[in-house]
N, C-alpha and C positions, 0 to 999 in steps of 0.2 A: 535506434528507439531518441537518437537525439536530437531530434526537432520534438517528441511528443513533448520529454523533458526542458526544454529548452520553453515549447507552449505553457506549460504550468508553472518552468518559473516565472518567467513572466509574465503571468496575473497575479503574481504573491507581488509584486515589483508597488512599488509606487508608483501615483498618478501624479506628477509634481500638475499644483502646486500642492496637493493633497498629503496628507500622512499615508505611513507604510498602513499594510494592508494586518488586519488584526490577528493571520488565515493563512496556511500553506500550503504546501503543495498538495498533503494526506486528505486535508481538507477540502482540493478541488476532486479528489478523487470517490470519496468520500457521497463528498454533492451528483458525481455525475451516475454512483450504482445508487439512489437516491430516486434521479429524477427519471432513472432508465427502466427503474422497476415501474413506477407508476409519475404521472402529473403529482406534484408535488407543491402548498404553496408557503409560503415564506417563514411565517413562525414554526408549522411542521418543519420544513429540513432545517432550522435551527437545533427546533424541540433534536431529531436526527442526531442531527453531529457536533450535539454540549454546546452552540455557539449563540449569543446574543440576537439578538433581532438584526442589532442594524449592523451586527459585523454579519449579517447573515443576505441583510441588505447590501451591500458593500460587494461579496461574493456574485452574487446574483447576479447587480449591475455587468458585472466583469464576463461572468459568462457571458451574457447574453450581449454586450461591445462582440468578443469573440466570435460571435454568431455561429453558440455550438448554444443556447439555449432562445426556447422563444415563451412565450406568458401569455396562457388566454385564464379563461375563466378555475378553468376547472386547477394551473398550476403552473407551474414549470412542465418545460419535456423540453427531450434534446430536438435539438435538429437538425437536417440529413448530416449536419459538419460534427454538432456532439458528437450522435450516435459514430456517425465514421472513427470517431474519439477513440470513445470509451471499446471498440471491437478493438480496435488498434490495442488497448487497452488489455483487456481478460487473454484475448493472442499473444501475450509480452507477460501478462502476473494471475497466478490465480488464488485465491487467501481462500480458507476455509478455516472454523473451530479447531480444536484441539481438545482436546482430554489434556488432563494433567500425566506427568511419563516421566521417563526417568531425566529429561533435557530441560522441563520449567515444574516446579515443584507451586506454582504461583494457582490464585485458582480461578486466573482467565484466560489463556492461551487461544494465540490465529498462528500460524505459518503459511509459509507465503511461497513459490513455487514462483523464480523469475526468470525466463526461457533461455538455455545458454549460456548465460554469462559467471560457470563454476570459472572462466578459465578470468575474471575481472574480481575474484574473492585470495581475495591475504590470506591474514588470521585470521577475519572477521569482526576485528573490533571496528569497527570503522562502518560495522552493521549494530552492534551494541551500542555502540557510542551514538548511533543518529537515531537508536532506538529510543534508548533511556535519557537524552534531551526531548525526545516527545511525550515520552510522563509513563515510559513502560518500565519494570523492574530486572526483569532480564531480556539474553538475547544469545541465538544455538547458531551459527549458521554452521551448515551445509552443503556439500558437492554431491552429484551424482558421476560416480562416472567408473567405466568398465562394467560394470547392471548392479553397484551398490553404492548405499552411503558413505559417506568416509568425511572425518575432518581433516578439511580444509590444509593444516600444518602440520601431518603427518599423517595422511590418508592414512590413516586408522578408521578402518569397517564396525560398524555401529554392530559387529555382533554383541559385543553387552548391555545393549539396548533396545534388548527386542519390542517393546509396547510401542518405544517411537521412533521405528524404525518400522514398525506396522502401520502405526496411524496415517508418516507422514506417504509408505507406499502405498494403501489403497487408498486415498482420499485424492491426494495432488499425482498421482501418476509420474513421476517425472523423467524425465528421460537423459541417453547422454548426458553431457557437456551444462545440466541444468545447476542452478542453484538453488539452496529450502533456504528461508531463516525462520526460526520462530524463535515466540517473542510472548511476556510471559507478562503482570500485571493486575494487580491489585483488584483494578475495574478494567473490565469490557470493553472504552471508547479508548483508554491510554493501549490494551493491548493491540486494539487495532489499528490505533495512531499508529501505535511504533513497529508494529510489523510495515506497514505500508509507507514509514519516514527509514526504515533499512531496508530496502524492499530500491528504493529511488537512490542508494546511495550506487549500486550497481549499472543505471542506466546512464552513461552519460557521454561524450563529447566521441569514440572510437566502436558507438555499436553498429 
């Protein structure tokens, strides 16, 4: 997955002599999700992503220049290359809304599973910091090993967190060596961006 993350990072970098983009890799992932669901126009995409129309224009231009999307009268749609990238994203990351539970007391919460990345989790601080930088209020990272969820630093099972454990296993269906991050915020878009930002910290040069 290093090539996947490198592509996202490359699309957010400044194109000389222009200014740096006002969007980040999580915006690109959500844009791919929205465009994959159905063709979408620039104004609607800006609304869906919570960004300005000028930022949306730049984001669309970069996706189009990378041959990931094209544009028709009905709006932006994925090219075969874009569909391939989206399928790669879905094969490695699975995101879902979750209810309040023992691990998050915020009004809006998302969980994401990052396939086969438990070994990359240290204490979970890196994921928490990335989520909070993206606007979230809290983040908890877990790993799935020996058939159960546990905290990475202590290998403590979630026996005292039955609601959280049940939700995660029912919604995300983790497998051995998967990493799971739960992120909460007082706004739904901040929670969603936060969980994607946290997940991307686990995708790097050693995938």
